[in-house]
VOPAGU-2260 file (C-alpha; in pm, 1 decimal, decimal comma):
REM VOPAGU-2260
SITE   aa  ch    i         X         Y         Z
SITE  MET   A    0      99,0    3721,7    2250,0
SITE  ARG   A    1     436,2    3615,5    2392,4
SITE  ILE   A    2     493,0    3241,1    2388,7
SITE  LEU   A    3     766,2    3034,4    2551,2
SITE  ALA   A    4     782,0    2719,5    2338,8
SITE  ILE   A    5     954,3    2398,3    2449,6
SITE  SER   A    6    1040,3    2144,8    2182,7
SITE  HIS   A    7    1311,0    1883,4    2154,2
SITE  LEU   A    8    1163,5    1825,1    1806,3
SITE  PHE   A    9    1338,8    2110,8    1631,3
SITE  PRO   A   10    1548,7    2074,3    1313,8
SITE  ARG   A   11    1926,3    2078,5    1326,0
SITE  LEU   A   12    2153,5    2162,9    1036,5
SITE  GLU   A   13    2264,4    1801,4    1001,4
SITE  GLU   A   14    1908,7    1663,8    1020,5
SITE  GLU   A   15    1684,3    1936,8     886,8
SITE  ARG   A   16    1368,2    1733,3     836,3
SITE  CYS   A   17    1355,6    1606,5    1194,7
SITE  GLY   A   18    1086,6    1812,1    1367,2
SITE  ILE   A   19    1036,8    2039,6    1067,5
SITE  PHE   A   20     660,1    2041,9    1128,6
SITE  VAL   A   21     723,8    2207,5    1466,4
SITE  ALA   A   22     946,7    2475,4    1316,1
SITE  ARG   A   23     698,6    2546,4    1036,5
SITE  GLN   A   24     408,6    2564,3    1278,9
SITE  LEU   A   25     587,7    2807,9    1509,6
SITE  SER   A   26     704,3    3014,9    1212,0
SITE  GLU   A   27     348,7    3048,5    1085,5
SITE  MET   A   28     231,2    3147,3    1433,6
SITE  HIS   A   29     502,6    3414,6    1434,7
SITE  ARG   A   30     385,0    3543,9    1096,0
SITE  LEU   A   31      41,2    3585,0    1249,4
SITE  GLY   A   32     187,1    3814,3    1515,1
SITE  ALA   A   33     304,0    3589,9    1800,6
SITE  ASP   A   34     634,2    3664,6    1974,1
SITE  ILE   A   35     793,0    3320,9    2015,8
SITE  THR   A   36    1103,9    3207,0    2200,9
SITE  VAL   A   37    1191,2    2837,7    2170,8
SITE  ILE   A   38    1385,1    2640,0    2430,1
SITE  VAL   A   39    1516,8    2326,9    2259,1
SITE  PRO   A   40    1615,3    2045,7    2500,9
SITE  VAL   A   41    1908,7    1858,3    2346,5
SITE  VAL   A   42    2061,4    1540,6    2482,3
SITE  TRP   A   43    2400,8    1607,4    2639,5
SITE  CYS   A   44    2660,9    1377,8    2489,4
SITE  PRO   A   45    2992,8    1334,2    2676,4
SITE  ALA   A   46    3307,3    1358,6    2464,6
SITE  PHE   A   47    3407,5     992,5    2488,2
SITE  LEU   A   48    3069,8     877,6    2346,2
SITE  ARG   A   49    3093,7    1096,1    2035,6
SITE  PHE   A   50    3322,1     836,0    1879,7
SITE  PHE   A   51    3032,2     587,2    1866,7
SITE  LYS   A   52    2791,1     613,9    1574,2
SITE  ARG   A   53    2483,2     557,9    1791,1
SITE  TRP   A   54    2564,1     858,9    2006,2
SITE  GLN   A   55    2674,9    1098,1    1732,0
SITE  ALA   A   56    2311,6    1183,7    1662,4
SITE  TYR   A   57    2283,3    1310,4    2022,3
SITE  ASP   A   58    2579,0    1545,7    2008,3
SITE  HIS   A   59    2444,0    1857,1    2180,7
SITE  ARG   A   60    2693,9    2077,0    1997,4
SITE  ARG   A   61    2517,1    2036,1    1662,6
SITE  PRO   A   62    2369,5    2375,2    1557,8
SITE  LEU   A   63    1996,1    2433,2    1521,2
SITE  CYS   A   64    1837,7    2551,8    1198,8
SITE  LYS   A   65    1748,5    2919,9    1172,1
SITE  TYR   A   66    1391,0    3029,5    1111,0
SITE  ASP   A   67    1292,5    3392,8    1064,8
SITE  GLY   A   68    1132,6    3539,4    1374,4
SITE  LEU   A   69    1212,4    3246,2    1605,2
SITE  LYS   A   70    1468,1    3280,5    1881,5
SITE  THR   A   71    1597,8    2929,6    1957,7
SITE  ILE   A   72    1799,4    2839,0    2267,2
SITE  PRO   A   73    1947,2    2487,2    2300,3
SITE  VAL   A   74    1959,2    2351,5    2655,1
SITE  PRO   A   75    2154,8    2025,7    2711,9
SITE  TYR   A   76    2006,5    1765,8    2946,9
SITE  ILE   A   77    2107,8    1414,4    3050,3
SITE  ARG   A   78    1921,9    1137,4    2870,1
SITE  PRO   A   79    2032,4     774,4    2920,6
SITE  PRO   A   80    1902,2     530,9    2654,2
SITE  GLY   A   81    1584,6     333,1    2713,5
SITE  ASN   A   82    1209,2     402,4    2739,4
SITE  TRP   A   83    1220,0     368,4    3118,8
SITE  TYR   A   84    1374,1     715,5    3139,5
SITE  ASN   A   85    1061,5     882,0    2998,5
SITE  ARG   A   86     933,1     885,5    3356,5
SITE  TRP   A   87    1218,8    1115,7    3460,9
SITE  ALA   A   88    1319,0    1299,9    3142,6
SITE  GLY   A   89    1073,2    1585,8    3201,8
SITE  LEU   A   90    1205,6    1647,6    3552,0
SITE  VAL   A   91    1568,2    1649,5    3433,2
SITE  THR   A   92    1475,7    1875,6    3140,7
SITE  PHE   A   93    1301,4    2117,3    3377,6
SITE  TRP   A   94    1605,0    2143,1    3604,4
SITE  ALA   A   95    1826,9    2198,8    3301,5
SITE  MET   A   96    1615,5    2485,1    3164,2
SITE  ARG   A   97    1458,4    2652,6    3467,9
SITE  LYS   A   98    1722,4    2921,5    3521,7
SITE  LYS   A   99    1728,2    3015,8    3154,7
SITE  ALA   A  100    1348,7    3015,5    3140,3
SITE  LEU   A  101    1327,0    3244,2    3443,6
SITE  GLU   A  102    1581,2    3479,8    3290,4
SITE  LEU   A  103    1383,7    3491,6    2964,2
SITE  HIS   A  104    1056,0    3541,6    3149,8
SITE  LYS   A  105    1194,1    3840,8    3338,9
SITE  GLU   A  106    1304,5    3988,3    3009,1
SITE  ARG   A  107     998,1    3913,3    2792,1
SITE  GLU   A  108     705,0    3844,2    3029,8
SITE  PHE   A  109     553,8    3543,4    2855,9
SITE  ASP   A  110     179,4    3483,5    2842,5
SITE  VAL   A  111     181,8    3106,9    2798,5
SITE  ILE   A  112     407,1    2800,9    2772,7
SITE  TYR   A  113     356,7    2581,7    2465,0
SITE  ALA   A  114     520,9    2238,9    2444,7
SITE  THR   A  115     529,7    1983,4    2164,6
SITE  ASP   A  116     532,4    1611,7    2258,7
SITE  LEU   A  117     451,6    1503,9    2613,9
SITE  PHE   A  118     785,9    1334,3    2681,5
SITE  PRO   A  119     987,5    1528,3    2787,9
SITE  ASP   A  120     850,8    1864,6    2668,8
SITE  GLY   A  121     497,0    1854,1    2811,3
SITE  ASP   A  122     620,9    1709,5    3139,7
SITE  ALA   A  123     880,9    1987,2    3168,5
SITE  ALA   A  124     618,2    2247,3    3073,8
SITE  VAL   A  125     394,4    2142,6    3364,1
SITE  ARG   A  126     681,0    2187,5    3609,1
SITE  LEU   A  127     785,0    2517,0    3450,8
SITE  SER   A  128     424,4    2633,2    3467,5
SITE  ARG   A  129     431,6    2601,1    3845,0
SITE  TYR   A  130     776,2    2758,4    3870,1
SITE  LEU   A  131     687,7    3066,1    3661,0
SITE  SER   A  132     315,2    3079,0    3744,3
SITE  LEU   A  133     224,0    3063,4    3376,5
SITE  PRO   A  134     -39,7    2852,8    3198,0
SITE  ALA   A  135      94,0    2559,7    2995,9
SITE  ALA   A  136     -38,5    2371,8    2694,2
SITE  CYS   A  137     106,7    2077,7    2505,2
SITE  LEU   A  138      65,8    1946,1    2152,7
SITE  CYS   A  139      47,0    1564,8    2167,9
SITE  ILE   A  140     186,6    1428,9    1844,3
SITE  GLY   A  141      71,4    1065,4    1852,2
SITE  VAL   A  142     356,1     838,7    1958,1
SITE  ASP   A  143     365,0    1000,9    2301,3
SITE  VAL   A  144      -0,9     912,9    2372,0
SITE  ASN   A  145     -49,1     595,5    2166,1
SITE  VAL   A  146     285,0     424,1    2232,7
SITE  THR   A  147     513,3     579,7    2495,8
SITE  ALA   A  148     238,4     633,8    2753,2
SITE  HIS   A  149     158,5     261,4    2745,2
SITE  SER   A  150     515,3     132,0    2765,7
SITE  SER   A  151     480,4      59,2    3139,1
SITE  ASN   A  152     234,5     109,2    3424,7
SITE  THR   A  153     467,9     363,7    3584,3
SITE  ILE   A  154     489,5     574,7    3270,6
SITE  TYR   A  155     113,5     549,3    3212,4
SITE  ARG   A  156      39,6     682,8    3561,0
SITE  HIS   A  157     285,4     964,0    3496,2
SITE  PHE   A  158     116,9    1034,2    3161,2
SITE  VAL   A  159    -220,5    1070,0    3336,8
SITE  ARG   A  160     -77,0    1308,6    3597,5
SITE  THR   A  161      88,7    1518,6    3328,5
SITE  VAL   A  162    -214,3    1566,2    3101,7
SITE  ARG   A  163    -434,4    1646,2    3401,5
SITE  ALA   A  164    -189,9    1914,2    3514,7
SITE  LEU   A  165    -180,8    2090,6    3177,6
SITE  ASP   A  166    -404,3    2393,5    3125,1
SITE  GLY   A  167    -472,9    2292,7    2766,5
SITE  ILE   A  168    -409,5    2001,4    2532,8
SITE  LEU   A  169    -378,4    1997,5    2155,8
SITE  ALA   A  170    -369,4    1671,5    1960,8
SITE  CYS   A  171    -254,6    1563,3    1614,5
SITE  GLY   A  172    -568,5    1375,4    1520,1
SITE  LYS   A  173    -882,4    1246,1    1685,7
SITE  SER   A  174    -734,9     920,1    1816,5
SITE  VAL   A  175    -471,5    1117,1    2007,0
SITE  ALA   A  176    -735,8    1355,7    2137,3
SITE  ASP   A  177    -948,5    1060,3    2248,4
SITE  GLY   A  178    -649,4     919,7    2437,9
SITE  THR   A  179    -600,2    1239,0    2637,4
SITE  ASP   A  180    -969,4    1326,9    2675,5
SITE  ALA   A  181   -1033,6     992,1    2844,1
SITE  VAL   A  182    -803,3    1068,7    3136,6
SITE  SER   A  183    -750,4    1444,8    3146,7
SITE  GLY   A  184   -1095,1    1579,2    3226,0
SITE  LYS   A  185   -1055,5    1837,3    2950,3
SITE  ARG   A  186   -1125,9    1840,3    2578,6
SITE  ALA   A  187    -826,3    1854,4    2344,8
SITE  LEU   A  188    -817,0    2075,1    2038,1
SITE  CYS   A  189    -766,7    1853,0    1734,5
SITE  VAL   A  190    -517,2    2010,7    1493,3
SITE  TYR   A  191    -295,5    1892,4    1212,3
SITE  GLY   A  192      43,6    1984,2    1073,9
SITE  VAL   A  193     133,9    2285,3     869,2
SITE  VAL   A  194     151,0    2255,5     493,2
SITE  ASP   A  195     257,2    2532,9     260,2
SITE  ALA   A  196      -1,3    2484,3     -13,4
SITE  GLU   A  197     208,5    2686,2    -257,9
SITE  GLU   A  198     536,0    2499,9    -205,4
SITE  PHE   A  199     355,0    2165,0    -200,8
SITE  SER   A  200     134,4    2182,8    -508,2
SITE  PRO   A  201      69,8    1963,4    -813,8
SITE  VAL   A  202     257,0    1996,1   -1143,4
SITE  ARG   A  203     114,6    1911,4   -1484,1
SITE  ASP   A  204     435,8    1778,0   -1635,4
SITE  LYS   A  205     668,2    1565,8   -1421,6
SITE  ARG   A  206     933,0    1507,1   -1686,0
SITE  ALA   A  207    1167,2    1792,4   -1591,3
SITE  LEU   A  208    1161,3    1698,4   -1221,7
SITE  ARG   A  209    1218,8    1332,5   -1297,3
SITE  SER   A  210    1514,6    1420,9   -1513,9
SITE  GLU   A  211    1659,5    1636,7   -1234,4
SITE  LEU   A  212    1610,1    1360,3    -975,4
SITE  ARG   A  213    1728,0    1088,6   -1215,5
SITE  LEU   A  214    1400,1     904,0   -1202,3
SITE  PRO   A  215    1276,5     686,4   -1490,3
SITE  ALA   A  216    1025,9     866,7   -1709,8
SITE  GLY   A  217     829,1     557,1   -1801,3
SITE  LYS   A  218     761,9     406,6   -1458,4
SITE  VAL   A  219     493,4     473,3   -1200,4
SITE  ILE   A  220     673,7     621,5    -899,0
SITE  ALA   A  221     552,9     537,7    -549,0
SITE  LEU   A  222     704,6     746,5    -270,0
SITE  TYR   A  223     770,2     689,3      98,4
SITE  ALA   A  224     907,7     982,3     300,6
SITE  GLY   A  225     980,4     948,3     670,5
SITE  TYR   A  226    1194,5     777,8     929,1
SITE  LEU   A  227    1319,3     428,6     860,3
SITE  GLN   A  228    1175,7     264,3    1169,8
SITE  GLU   A  229     998,6     -66,9    1214,1
SITE  ARG   A  230     682,6     100,9    1346,0
SITE  LYS   A  231     654,6     292,0    1017,4
SITE  GLY   A  232     582,6     -39,0     846,8
SITE  ILE   A  233     891,6     -29,9     626,0
SITE  TYR   A  234     934,8    -408,0     626,7
SITE  GLU   A  235     572,2    -466,7     527,8
SITE  MET   A  236     629,0    -210,0     254,3
SITE  LEU   A  237     937,1    -399,4     137,6
SITE  GLU   A  238     733,7    -720,4     122,2
SITE  VAL   A  239     455,2    -545,9     -71,1
SITE  PHE   A  240     690,7    -432,3    -345,3
SITE  CYS   A  241     871,0    -764,8    -346,5
SITE  ARG   A  242     538,3    -930,4    -433,2
SITE  ILE   A  243     448,5    -659,8    -685,1
SITE  ARG   A  244     779,4    -721,8    -861,7
SITE  GLU   A  245     673,7   -1078,5    -941,2
SITE  THR   A  246     408,9    -954,2   -1185,9
SITE  ASP   A  247     474,1    -584,6   -1245,5
SITE  ARG   A  248     811,5    -421,7   -1301,2
SITE  ASP   A  249     678,0     -86,0   -1421,9
SITE  ILE   A  250     664,7      56,3   -1070,2
SITE  LEU   A  251     945,5     198,2    -858,4
SITE  LEU   A  252     930,6     272,0    -485,2
SITE  CYS   A  253    1152,1     561,1    -374,1
SITE  VAL   A  254    1228,9     557,2      -1,6
SITE  CYS   A  255    1331,2     900,6     123,7
SITE  GLY   A  256    1458,3     928,7     478,0
SITE  THR   A  257    1697,9     785,3     728,3
SITE  GLY   A  258    1675,3     625,5    1070,7
SITE  ALA   A  259    1776,5     340,8    1295,5
SITE  GLU   A  260    1669,1      73,7    1044,6
SITE  GLU   A  261    1829,0     226,2     734,5
SITE  GLU   A  262    2131,1      -3,9     722,3
SITE  LYS   A  263    1920,3    -317,5     771,6
SITE  PHE   A  264    1662,8    -200,8     517,1
SITE  ARG   A  265    1930,0    -133,3     254,6
SITE  ARG   A  266    2082,0    -475,5     319,7
SITE  LEU   A  267    1748,4    -652,5     273,3
SITE  VAL   A  268    1680,8    -467,5     -52,0
SITE  HIS   A  269    2020,9    -581,2    -180,2
SITE  GLU   A  270    1997,9    -938,9     -52,4
SITE  ARG   A  271    1655,8    -989,3    -210,8
SITE  GLY   A  272    1761,5    -830,9    -537,8
SITE  LEU   A  273    1502,3    -553,4    -523,2
SITE  GLU   A  274    1715,7    -262,8    -646,8
SITE  ASP   A  275    1508,3    -242,0    -967,9
SITE  VAL   A  276    1183,8    -190,4    -773,5
SITE  ILE   A  277    1301,4     -15,3    -452,6
SITE  ARG   A  278    1541,8     278,7    -449,7
SITE  VAL   A  279    1666,6     384,0    -105,6
SITE  VAL   A  280    1733,2     754,5    -152,9
SITE  GLY   A  281    1846,9     836,8     199,2
SITE  GLU   A  282    1810,2    1173,7     367,2
SITE  VAL   A  283    1645,6    1442,4     152,8
SITE  HIS   A  284    1689,4    1812,8     226,5
SITE  PRO   A  285    1353,8    1969,8     324,4
SITE  GLU   A  286    1374,5    2215,6      36,7
SITE  GLN   A  287    1400,1    1920,8    -203,4
SITE  MET   A  288    1114,7    1717,3     -55,3
SITE  SER   A  289     842,7    1888,6    -256,1
SITE  LYS   A  290    1029,9    1800,5    -576,9
SITE  TRP   A  291    1025,2    1430,5    -491,8
SITE  MET   A  292     654,2    1448,5    -417,3
SITE  LYS   A  293     571,7    1639,6    -733,9
SITE  ALA   A  294     773,7    1392,4    -940,5
SITE  SER   A  295     588,7    1091,0    -794,2
SITE  ASP   A  296     255,3     929,1    -877,2
SITE  LEU   A  297     137,6     805,3    -537,1
SITE  PHE   A  298     238,2     808,7    -170,4
SITE  VAL   A  299     258,5     496,2      47,2
SITE  LEU   A  300     278,4     457,3     425,2
SITE  ALA   A  301     229,0     116,8     590,6
SITE  THR   A  302     264,7     254,9     943,5
SITE  HIS   A  303     162,5      67,8    1260,7
SITE  THR   A  304      80,0     378,4    1466,0
SITE  GLU   A  305      46,9     751,0    1392,5
SITE  GLY   A  306    -100,1    1081,2    1493,5
SITE  MET   A  307    -128,1    1258,1    1159,1
SITE  PRO   A  308     204,3    1251,4     968,6
SITE  ASN   A  309     307,0    1570,4     793,4
SITE  ALA   A  310     444,4    1376,8     495,3
SITE  VAL   A  311      95,6    1247,3     413,7
SITE  MET   A  312     -47,5    1598,1     421,1
SITE  GLU   A  313     234,2    1732,0     202,7
SITE  ALA   A  314     187,2    1451,0     -47,5
SITE  MET   A  315    -185,9    1517,7     -67,1
SITE  ALA   A  316    -118,0    1887,5    -121,0
SITE  CYS   A  317     100,2    1782,8    -416,7
SITE  GLY   A  318    -197,1    1596,3    -561,5
SITE  LEU   A  319     -74,6    1244,3    -483,9
SITE  PRO   A  320    -314,4     958,3    -416,1
SITE  VAL   A  321    -230,9     801,0     -79,0
SITE  VAL   A  322    -232,4     436,5      26,1
SITE  THR   A  323    -189,7     403,2     401,3
SITE  THR   A  324    -315,0     217,1     707,4
SITE  GLU   A  325    -622,0     279,8     919,6
SITE  VAL   A  326    -435,5     353,5    1244,7
SITE  GLY   A  327    -411,8     642,6    1490,0
SITE  GLY   A  328    -543,7     971,9    1358,7
SITE  LEU   A  329    -543,4     867,1     992,5
SITE  PRO   A  330    -902,7     733,9     967,5
SITE  GLU   A  331   -1049,8    1043,6    1130,5
SITE  ALA   A  332    -835,1    1287,2     933,1
SITE  LEU   A  333    -866,3    1110,5     597,5
SITE  GLY   A  334   -1183,3     903,5     618,0
SITE  GLY   A  335   -1422,6    1017,5     349,5
SITE  CYS   A  336   -1147,2    1154,3     126,2
SITE  GLU   A  337   -1165,4     995,2    -218,1
SITE  GLY   A  338    -793,9    1059,3    -261,2
SITE  VAL   A  339    -696,1     803,6       4,7
SITE  ILE   A  340    -720,1     425,8      37,7
SITE  LEU   A  341    -700,8     297,5     396,6
SITE  VAL   A  342    -612,3     -65,8     465,6
SITE  PRO   A  343    -564,1    -264,7     787,8
SITE  PRO   A  344    -214,9    -239,7     940,7
SITE  ARG   A  345      30,9    -525,4     873,1
SITE  ASP   A  346    -193,2    -666,8     598,1
SITE  VAL   A  347      56,3    -704,0     313,7
SITE  ASP   A  348    -190,5    -849,8      62,4
SITE  LYS   A  349    -450,7    -575,2      99,8
SITE  PHE   A  350    -182,4    -306,2      86,1
SITE  LYS   A  351     -41,9    -462,4    -232,2
SITE  ASP   A  352    -388,8    -479,0    -392,4
SITE  ALA   A  353    -454,4    -113,2    -309,1
SITE  VAL   A  354    -122,6      -3,8    -459,6
SITE  LEU   A  355    -183,9    -202,2    -778,5
SITE  GLN   A  356    -536,7     -61,6    -804,0
SITE  VAL   A  357    -393,8     291,8    -815,9
SITE  VAL   A  358    -101,5     197,3   -1039,6
SITE  HIS   A  359    -308,6      24,3   -1307,1
SITE  ASP   A  360    -596,8     273,8   -1332,0
SITE  THR   A  361    -475,5     606,2   -1471,4
SITE  GLN   A  362    -817,5     770,2   -1447,6
SITE  LEU   A  363    -857,7     661,9   -1086,1
SITE  ARG   A  364    -513,5     797,8   -1007,0
SITE  ARG   A  365    -607,1    1133,0   -1159,5
SITE  ARG   A  366    -937,7    1154,8    -969,9
SITE  MET   A  367    -771,8    1058,9    -642,5
SITE  GLY   A  368    -499,5    1319,8    -694,3
SITE  LEU   A  369    -754,8    1598,1    -742,8
SITE  ALA   A  370    -951,0    1486,2    -436,1
SITE  ALA   A  371    -634,7    1469,2    -225,3
SITE  ARG   A  372    -534,6    1823,8    -320,0
SITE  GLN   A  373    -879,6    1962,3    -239,5
SITE  TRP   A  374    -879,9    1784,6      97,6
SITE  ALA   A  375    -536,0    1922,1     186,0
SITE  GLU   A  376    -635,5    2278,6      94,8
SITE  LYS   A  377    -943,0    2254,7     314,7
SITE  ARG   A  378    -795,6    2083,5     622,8
SITE  PHE   A  379    -418,0    2110,2     633,6
SITE  GLU   A  380    -330,2    2459,3     513,8
SITE  ALA   A  381     -75,9    2628,8     742,4
SITE  HIS   A  382    -244,1    2962,9     800,1
SITE  GLN   A  383    -577,3    2836,9     933,0
SITE  ASN   A  384    -422,5    2578,3    1166,2
SITE  ALA   A  385    -175,9    2830,1    1313,2
SITE  ARG   A  386    -464,4    3071,5    1370,8
SITE  ARG   A  387    -661,9    2803,1    1557,4
SITE  ILE   A  388    -363,8    2723,4    1780,6
SITE  LEU   A  389    -308,4    3089,6    1867,3
SITE  ALA   A  390    -675,7    3136,6    1950,7
SITE  PHE   A  391    -661,1    2828,9    2176,8
SITE  LEU   A  392    -348,9    2952,1    2358,1
SITE  SER   A  393    -498,8    3299,9    2401,3
SITE  GLU   A  394    -811,6    3152,3    2555,7
SITE  ILE   A  395    -601,2    2947,2    2798,6
SITE  ALA   A  396    -398,9    3250,0    2903,3
SITE  GLU   A  397    -714,7    3453,0    2968,1
SITE  ARG   A  398    -904,2    3172,0    3138,5
SITE  THR   A  399    -637,7    3059,1    3384,5
SITE  GLY   A  400    -563,6    3406,1    3515,1
SITE  LYS   A  401    -218,7    3299,6    3634,2
SITE  GLN   A  402      -3,0    3593,9    3724,8
SITE  LYS   A  403     355,2    3634,2    3610,8
SITE  SER   A  404     598,1    3560,4    3887,8
SITE  TYR   A  405     972,8    3625,3    3893,2
SITE  HIS   A  406    1060,4    3429,8    4208,2
């Protein structure tokens, strides 16, 4: 099967964890025999704006990461700041990529278009589907359906038109699938991320890893890995560990990641004197992430909205108990797993109590870790999810019967 993938969520050399789940998913699909070419829409950044820190992250000249078997082609497009532009970003992305896509289609004769994230990728895929007479499917990752689609009435109407025009929809979790099923007239395939169960696996003795990462041997290590954004619940998490510090100083929260709120978060940790209980690690190379998880004792995520975050699945594969919130796709994906405690979002006291429950009960922590690993092996392993996606895309290509057109 020849797939034309569209994803602005693809890792770059200077930010290798951003979109890594997309790259890993496509790589696994390639290992199963798919021929995949990836068009990566990148925001065009004019020269005079590259001097400003906010815009440096959008510099379209930054190189993409290399993954075996994947041909990646960056295509710059214009993207002014602000959520209002989500209504038009797909159209602009389509016009930016259409000539290159047609050229690639003449050369490779694709069977299907596969996008990740509705805005702008799924929107552009719908337009490209009409242009190339190819079926199009989109993986909805969570924020696109649960947050962006509801940011205004105009964008919501556009969201409805887009999902109805797609030939197939995939969703990261049941809540995302429910959001598209309700308006699309078609049933989404519920899938999760891709976890390498060998790379992300438990270790019996954490001492060597803790020494390497300069972590204290005698403390219980809680880990957060992800973007530093308000919607990830990082300020609730800060408050949780501030309250824990009042009675228990044998726990350390390691915060791995970067984002728009990093500077403010670091400042609050310093101003409140929390350096002994919260360590802001910053950006962690993807190849090092499994070490941080294996060296930790539990994983925490106080998020306000989610599909199904890859970091949670990786942590569970490493045998970490998880304390997180009952939002988005998390209850459906994790409900019933004895390795996870779900609490209401924004409830600092209940989150604190759940963390302390895991911290203070060694036997519980061990049982939860075993249950988390078993759950991850059964539901999140890379090979089986990639196989399901390929089967879904093959069925779409056969069912639609769209003929290849070269205009």
